[in-house]
BAZAVO-36885 format. One line per field, with one value per residue (C-alpha): residue in three letters; x, y, z. Coordinates in Angstrom, 3 decimals. Example, Ala and Ser with C-alpha at 12.3 -4.5 7.8 and 13.67 -1.06 7.14 Angstrom:
<atoms>
zaro: [ALA  SER] $
x: [12.300  13.670] $
y: [-4.500  -1.060] $
z: [7.800  7.140] $
</atoms>
This chain:
<atoms>
zaro: [MET  VAL  VAL  THR  GLN  GLY  PRO  ILE  ALA  TRP  GLU  PRO  HIS  GLU  PRO  THR  GLY  VAL  GLY  GLY  ASP  ASN  ALA  GLU  ALA  LEU  ALA  MET  ALA  HIS  LEU  PHE  SER  GLU  PHE  ALA  GLU  THR  ALA  VAL  SER  LYS  LEU  ALA  LEU  TYR  ARG  ARG  LEU  CYS  GLU  GLY  ALA  ALA  THR  ASP  LEU  GLU  VAL  ALA  ALA  ARG  LEU  LEU  LEU  ALA  PRO  PRO  ASP  GLN  GLN  VAL  PRO  ASN  LEU  LEU  LEU  ALA  ALA  VAL  HIS  ASP  VAL  LEU  LEU  ALA  GLY  GLU  GLN  SER  PRO  LEU  ALA  GLN  TRP  TYR  PRO  THR  VAL  LEU  GLY  GLU  ALA  SER  VAL  ALA  ARG  LYS  VAL  GLY  ASP  GLY  ASP  ASP  ASP  PRO  TRP  PRO  HIS  PHE  ARG  THR  LEU  ALA  LEU  HIS  HIS  PRO  GLN  VAL  GLU  MET  HIS  LEU  LYS  THR  ALA  ARG  THR  GLN  THR  ASN  GLU  VAL  GLY  ARG  CYS  SER  ALA  LEU  TYR  PRO  ALA  ILE  TRP  SER  VAL  LEU  ALA  ASN  ARG  GLY  PRO  VAL  GLY  LEU  ILE  GLU  LEU  GLY  ALA  SER  ALA  GLY  LEU  ASN  THR  ASP  PRO  THR  ARG  TYR  GLY  TYR  ARG  TYR  LEU  GLY  ASP  GLN  PRO  ILE  THR  SER  ILE  GLY  PRO  LYS  ALA  LYS  LEU  ILE  LEU  GLU  CYS  GLN  LEU  ARG  GLY  ILE  ARG  VAL  PRO  GLN  MET  PRO  PRO  GLU  PRO  PHE  GLU  VAL  ALA  SER  ALA  VAL  GLY  VAL  ASP  LEU  ASN  PRO  LEU  ASN  VAL  GLY  ARG  LEU  SER  ASP  SER  ARG  TRP  LEU  LEU  ALA  CYS  GLN  TRP  PRO  GLU  GLU  THR  ASP  ARG  CYS  ALA  GLN  LEU  GLN  ALA  ALA  LEU  ALA  LEU  ALA  THR  VAL  VAL  PRO  PRO  GLN  VAL  ARG  ARG  GLY  ASP  LEU  ALA  HIS  GLU  LEU  SER  SER  LEU  ILE  ALA  ALA  VAL  PRO  ASP  GLY  ALA  TYR  PRO  ILE  VAL  THR  ALA  THR  TRP  VAL  LEU  GLY  TYR  LEU  SER  LEU  ASN  ARG  GLN  ARG  GLU  LEU  LEU  GLY  GLU  LEU  GLU  ARG  ILE  GLY  ARG  HIS  ARG  ASP  LEU  ALA  PHE  VAL  PHE  ALA  GLU  GLN  PRO  GLU  ARG  ILE  PRO  GLY  LEU  PRO  MET  PRO  PRO  ARG  SER  ASP  GLY  VAL  VAL  ASP  GLY  ARG  SER  THR  ALA  LEU  VAL  ALA  MET  GLU  TRP  VAL  ASP  GLY  ARG  ARG  ASN  GLU  THR  ARG  LEU  GLY  ASP  MET  HIS  PRO  HIS  GLY  ARG  TRP  ILE  GLU  TRP  LEU  GLU  GLY  PRO  ASN  VAL  TRP  VAL  PRO  VAL  ASP  SER  GLU  PRO  ASN  PRO  LEU  PHE  SER] $
x: [-2.099  0.845  2.077  5.275  8.037  8.268  10.632  14.290  16.717  19.256  21.365  21.981  25.424  27.460  26.692  29.167  31.309  30.450  33.438  32.920  32.613  30.016  29.434  28.202  26.024  24.608  23.732  21.816  20.092  19.004  17.420  15.358  14.307  13.205  11.356  9.511  8.422  7.325  6.686  5.406  4.312  0.758  1.741  2.196  4.391  6.808  7.020  8.039  10.626  12.125  12.211  14.001  16.580  17.064  18.302  20.270  23.433  24.179  20.879  21.026  24.525  23.155  22.177  25.887  25.951  23.880  25.179  25.050  21.947  20.084  20.908  17.287  15.208  12.714  15.417  15.943  12.203  11.626  14.452  12.908  9.403  10.574  11.976  8.697  6.712  9.017  7.876  10.426  9.020  9.645  7.383  7.629  5.150  2.341  2.442  2.342  -1.132  0.493  2.005  -0.974  -3.537  -7.113  -8.258  -6.100  -5.853  -2.400  -1.109  -1.195  2.011  2.617  5.171  6.669  5.556  3.629  6.772  7.869  11.246  13.330  12.205  12.876  16.327  17.191  16.317  17.954  21.246  21.469  19.418  21.677  18.939  18.321  22.034  21.997  19.090  20.902  23.947  22.219  18.552  17.036  13.929  11.446  8.082  6.114  3.239  0.347  -1.558  0.753  -0.966  -3.865  -1.630  0.157  -3.090  -4.386  -0.827  -0.138  -3.443  -2.708  0.438  -0.806  -3.693  -4.670  -1.317  -2.711  -1.379  1.370  4.621  5.258  8.706  8.984  12.283  13.025  10.079  10.754  8.224  6.507  3.185  3.018  4.346  0.868  -1.711  -4.553  -4.334  -6.397  -9.619  -9.868  -12.296  -11.482  -13.392  -14.432  -17.349  -17.545  -16.369  -14.790  -14.746  -12.685  -12.906  -11.827  -12.622  -9.222  -9.567  -9.831  -8.561  -10.080  -7.776  -9.301  -7.790  -9.025  -9.208  -7.966  -7.821  -10.012  -9.302  -9.806  -7.783  -9.264  -9.926  -10.003  -13.499  -12.050  -8.598  -5.942  -4.401  -1.081  1.010  3.847  4.783  8.158  10.097  13.786  15.347  18.786  17.212  13.850  11.573  9.638  6.038  5.979  8.859  7.771  10.805  10.362  6.647  7.259  9.950  7.508  5.093  7.909  8.647  5.077  4.140  2.291  -0.155  -1.487  -3.521  -5.398  -2.143  -0.949  -4.215  -4.045  -0.532  -1.630  -4.408  -2.010  0.453  -2.309  -3.189  0.461  0.928  -1.751  -0.308  3.284  4.643  7.708  10.732  14.282  17.369  19.635  20.651  17.794  19.865  21.956  18.940  16.764  17.795  17.196  13.885  12.581  13.836  11.799  8.518  6.373  6.022  3.027  3.145  4.161  6.943  6.213  8.829  7.608  9.249  7.761  9.923  12.989  15.035  15.616  17.767  20.126  23.120  23.121  25.404  23.204  20.114  21.909  23.029  19.422  18.257  21.107  20.104  16.483  17.656  19.765  16.889  14.421  16.409  15.441  12.118  9.114  8.585  7.454  8.752  6.234  7.638  6.429  9.192  9.783  11.293  14.135  15.408  15.971  18.204  19.555  16.206  14.140  11.269  8.622  6.898  3.262  1.053  -0.645  2.635  2.481  5.971  6.994  6.296  6.962  4.413  5.340  5.352  3.799  5.644  5.439  8.387  7.818  10.142  8.385  10.398  13.556  12.437  11.665  8.979  7.866  4.617  3.773  0.614  -0.110  1.019  0.197  0.525  3.649  1.529  -1.232  -3.850  -4.702  -3.864  -4.152  -4.379  -2.916  -3.641  -6.838  -9.858  -11.297  -14.205  -15.122  -14.430  -13.852  -15.285  -11.866  -9.107  -6.520  -2.814  -1.535  0.664  3.248  1.413  -2.206] $
y: [-42.393  -40.000  -37.180  -38.197  -36.031  -37.906  -40.623  -40.469  -40.861  -43.559  -46.157  -49.643  -49.899  -52.510  -52.774  -51.029  -53.499  -53.787  -55.829  -58.567  -62.224  -64.871  -65.225  -61.645  -62.054  -65.288  -63.444  -60.858  -63.642  -65.188  -61.876  -61.880  -65.490  -64.703  -61.573  -63.609  -66.179  -63.699  -60.039  -60.332  -63.960  -63.003  -60.428  -62.132  -59.448  -58.753  -62.404  -63.281  -60.482  -61.497  -65.152  -64.096  -62.083  -64.960  -67.164  -64.488  -63.513  -60.649  -58.957  -59.866  -58.390  -54.992  -54.503  -54.410  -50.942  -49.709  -48.866  -51.899  -50.700  -50.289  -53.647  -54.789  -56.121  -53.284  -50.799  -52.435  -52.911  -49.239  -48.071  -49.835  -48.730  -45.121  -45.036  -46.488  -43.836  -41.198  -42.258  -44.834  -46.539  -50.148  -53.155  -53.790  -50.951  -53.220  -55.114  -51.992  -50.637  -47.515  -46.661  -47.580  -45.662  -46.556  -46.560  -49.565  -53.124  -54.391  -57.465  -60.715  -62.485  -65.674  -67.540  -66.786  -63.418  -62.838  -63.013  -59.563  -60.798  -60.256  -56.624  -56.059  -57.598  -55.198  -52.132  -53.522  -54.149  -51.399  -48.317  -45.534  -44.050  -47.428  -47.613  -44.084  -44.929  -47.994  -45.903  -42.896  -43.509  -44.988  -47.092  -44.636  -46.333  -43.559  -45.942  -43.878  -47.050  -47.393  -44.375  -46.729  -48.249  -45.052  -43.215  -45.465  -46.148  -42.442  -42.023  -44.973  -43.311  -39.736  -40.440  -37.162  -35.412  -32.714  -31.807  -33.834  -32.864  -35.467  -36.310  -38.916  -40.673  -41.554  -39.456  -39.513  -36.954  -36.634  -38.206  -40.083  -37.309  -36.237  -39.076  -36.617  -35.549  -38.652  -40.287  -43.961  -46.800  -50.014  -52.994  -55.948  -57.351  -53.975  -51.411  -48.205  -44.915  -41.855  -38.983  -35.514  -32.201  -32.099  -35.549  -35.563  -39.137  -42.111  -45.067  -48.510  -51.177  -54.676  -55.522  -58.978  -60.826  -60.392  -56.778  -53.373  -50.232  -47.331  -44.327  -40.655  -39.126  -36.637  -36.331  -35.518  -32.058  -31.820  -28.889  -29.616  -32.270  -32.609  -35.369  -36.000  -37.900  -38.241  -37.485  -35.727  -35.821  -32.758  -33.598  -30.582  -31.903  -34.238  -36.511  -36.923  -37.708  -40.096  -41.911  -42.399  -44.053  -46.082  -47.576  -48.900  -52.188  -51.462  -54.352  -52.966  -50.253  -49.402  -48.570  -46.501  -44.558  -43.973  -42.592  -40.301  -38.915  -38.348  -36.584  -34.310  -33.327  -32.761  -30.322  -28.120  -28.305  -29.558  -31.620  -30.281  -32.559  -31.673  -33.106  -34.864  -37.982  -39.326  -39.947  -36.789  -34.511  -36.096  -33.912  -30.616  -31.813  -32.825  -29.573  -27.702  -29.338  -26.531  -26.193  -28.136  -30.651  -34.266  -35.422  -38.664  -39.987  -42.375  -44.715  -47.245  -49.728  -47.487  -48.887  -52.218  -50.403  -49.262  -51.301  -52.882  -50.139  -47.402  -48.946  -48.941  -45.350  -44.273  -46.064  -44.487  -41.010  -41.636  -42.897  -39.779  -37.459  -39.540  -38.994  -35.319  -35.167  -37.451  -38.729  -41.743  -43.669  -45.531  -47.793  -50.458  -52.835  -56.509  -57.948  -59.897  -56.766  -54.634  -56.602  -53.346  -52.329  -54.006  -56.043  -56.963  -60.296  -60.604  -60.568  -63.814  -65.711  -66.345  -66.595  -63.850  -64.627  -62.422  -59.745  -56.165  -55.414  -52.184  -51.091  -48.129  -47.165  -44.513  -42.589  -41.301  -39.635  -40.986  -44.624  -46.606  -49.152  -50.744  -52.326  -54.500  -52.728  -55.037  -56.773  -55.458  -55.865  -53.956  -51.692  -51.218  -53.391  -55.075  -54.726  -57.165  -55.119  -56.847  -54.406  -53.944  -56.164  -58.738  -56.985  -59.042  -62.348  -62.276  -64.809  -65.600  -66.117  -67.859  -67.077  -63.877  -64.306  -61.676  -60.490  -61.272] $
z: [-22.050  -22.160  -24.331  -26.072  -27.462  -30.752  -31.917  -31.010  -33.904  -33.232  -34.938  -33.537  -31.975  -30.240  -26.508  -24.249  -22.361  -18.683  -17.539  -15.020  -15.861  -16.442  -12.706  -12.492  -15.583  -14.161  -10.962  -12.986  -14.948  -11.661  -10.645  -13.839  -13.261  -9.710  -10.852  -13.482  -10.907  -8.244  -9.003  -12.591  -12.654  -13.650  -16.273  -19.631  -21.220  -18.389  -17.433  -20.996  -21.104  -17.767  -18.796  -21.965  -20.032  -17.590  -20.435  -22.320  -20.461  -22.848  -21.977  -18.276  -18.051  -19.089  -15.440  -14.590  -16.146  -13.200  -9.716  -7.392  -5.540  -8.854  -10.420  -10.458  -13.366  -13.141  -14.163  -17.561  -18.016  -17.213  -19.488  -22.484  -21.488  -21.367  -24.911  -26.155  -24.262  -25.782  -29.250  -30.394  -33.485  -32.480  -33.128  -29.387  -28.784  -30.035  -26.716  -24.454  -23.549  -22.061  -25.439  -27.603  -25.549  -24.715  -28.348  -29.277  -28.014  -27.116  -28.858  -26.884  -25.993  -27.900  -29.992  -33.373  -34.701  -31.467  -29.335  -28.089  -26.850  -30.045  -30.247  -26.538  -26.925  -29.743  -27.673  -24.525  -26.288  -28.871  -27.937  -26.554  -24.351  -22.725  -21.997  -20.566  -18.261  -17.001  -16.134  -14.608  -13.743  -10.612  -10.205  -8.735  -8.564  -6.872  -6.127  -4.752  -3.823  -0.823  0.728  1.484  4.160  5.199  5.902  8.735  9.948  10.447  12.232  14.538  15.905  15.711  18.105  19.800  19.418  17.139  13.695  12.054  10.340  7.637  6.271  3.503  2.814  -0.798  -1.918  -5.668  -6.985  -3.601  -4.579  -1.240  0.977  2.148  2.114  2.882  -0.790  -1.604  -0.508  0.459  0.016  1.900  0.581  2.714  4.697  6.433  3.852  5.126  3.248  4.154  1.700  2.755  1.088  -0.687  -2.234  -6.036  -6.400  -4.553  -3.835  -3.298  -1.069  -0.161  3.550  4.551  7.832  10.914  11.875  10.328  10.995  12.894  10.674  11.616  11.567  9.090  7.510  10.098  10.028  8.190  9.421  7.004  4.467  2.789  1.090  0.554  -2.344  -3.926  -7.292  -6.885  -9.889  -11.027  -11.951  -14.262  -16.371  -19.191  -18.973  -15.205  -15.298  -18.192  -16.205  -13.334  -15.742  -17.285  -13.865  -13.759  -15.388  -18.650  -18.351  -15.061  -16.699  -13.485  -11.694  -14.636  -14.786  -11.029  -11.381  -14.226  -12.033  -9.120  -11.426  -12.713  -9.130  -8.283  -11.146  -9.551  -6.016  -6.389  -3.469  -1.687  -2.157  -1.147  -2.836  -0.373  1.500  3.613  6.754  6.531  5.963  8.635  11.554  9.748  8.316  11.744  13.247  10.612  11.682  13.131  16.890  18.139  15.274  15.801  13.447  11.575  9.162  6.452  3.941  1.521  -0.362  -0.065  2.828  1.107  -1.443  1.331  2.421  5.876  7.187  5.712  7.330  10.668  10.098  9.540  12.687  14.658  13.504  14.492  17.890  18.396  17.535  19.559  22.746  22.623  20.763  20.510  16.980  14.958  11.967  9.791  7.100  4.675  3.633  2.934  6.155  4.545  2.786  5.918  8.329  9.746  11.232  13.977  12.556  15.132  14.460  13.556  16.636  15.548  15.407  11.661  10.191  7.774  4.160  1.155  2.022  2.843  6.576  7.839  10.985  13.350  15.545  18.202  20.468  23.583  26.350  24.768  24.710  21.564  20.870  17.621  16.460  13.479  12.342  9.440  6.289  2.846  -0.883  -2.004  -4.213  -1.623  -3.309  -0.013  3.639  6.536  9.711  12.780  15.602  17.597  18.313  15.943  14.283  11.252  9.562  5.802  3.436  1.971  4.533  2.382  3.048  1.521  -1.563  -2.430  -5.524  -6.287] $
</atoms>
């Protein structure tokens, strides 16, 4: 599925010491256990690898090489995935569809010789590039499926204000900076399709619940679109585009193919992403929005990586700007991960679960209000819209799990 640069020559070496004690390693092991039971519970390969790391303190402790805000299981998974995509000749590649390509069938996870864990452990502990990624890389899952939620959310706050100036926080390679790049097909009892003239990639999203979002009759006008990221990735650079794929889960071949298509589009019309701190750059980015355009700031699964104080700093900067200029902030985050930001409850009174909340905050004439627009799958596979009249009743109305 990707072009590799060929195998990397390396010799096994002893893992670099990370300091700390067993308590810290146990904490990392717990993260892998939780990740296995939630995020990747239905993915045989990644579940097995996370279960292995959860019971192997030496492997779990590798996360301690990363900065505190990057000590997450997906970083180690991505680091190993990346060296395989780069051409590393390891038996582990037999279990990765992204490495084998469409012409080959990935090996099934099992016991004995069919167990990928020993090979993963070797790379996790001894490969120098894996170690380098842990020390310097960041998880940057530029998940374009989340645009399926951003698109109607932006329209819901844009209303009849005219063109929009979009600013994405934590934009990575900028694939989600302008959702009008893509077309949309929302599946349910009353399917909705929105495909503009620029759309070369169609994203599908399942509708859940008893409401559907309002859609613009045609894609809304984007006057400007820019992202900001501490470490922007360049879609034209092989190592950057490969890292984006490495952050995906190899068993989810549809997501990986969708990312490849979005990357191909972005190489033709590259997104604009500025290097910088999201809170510190916010004022200048909003000031640069063209006259007559309504500024809308967006963020998807970024704010949870910020500390409580940094979340409050971001909100304070938005409040300061909002006293002088009307604007909106649309974000999709897991409620428990963003205690520094207001989280309106669901309008139906249902208690927050593990779903991602889609929220719109607006500053009008210096006053702020916030609305819980919906809940969604963290990768945009489904959305449950919570605003507006009841317009249809789905066949399946079971509670929403975190990942399904």
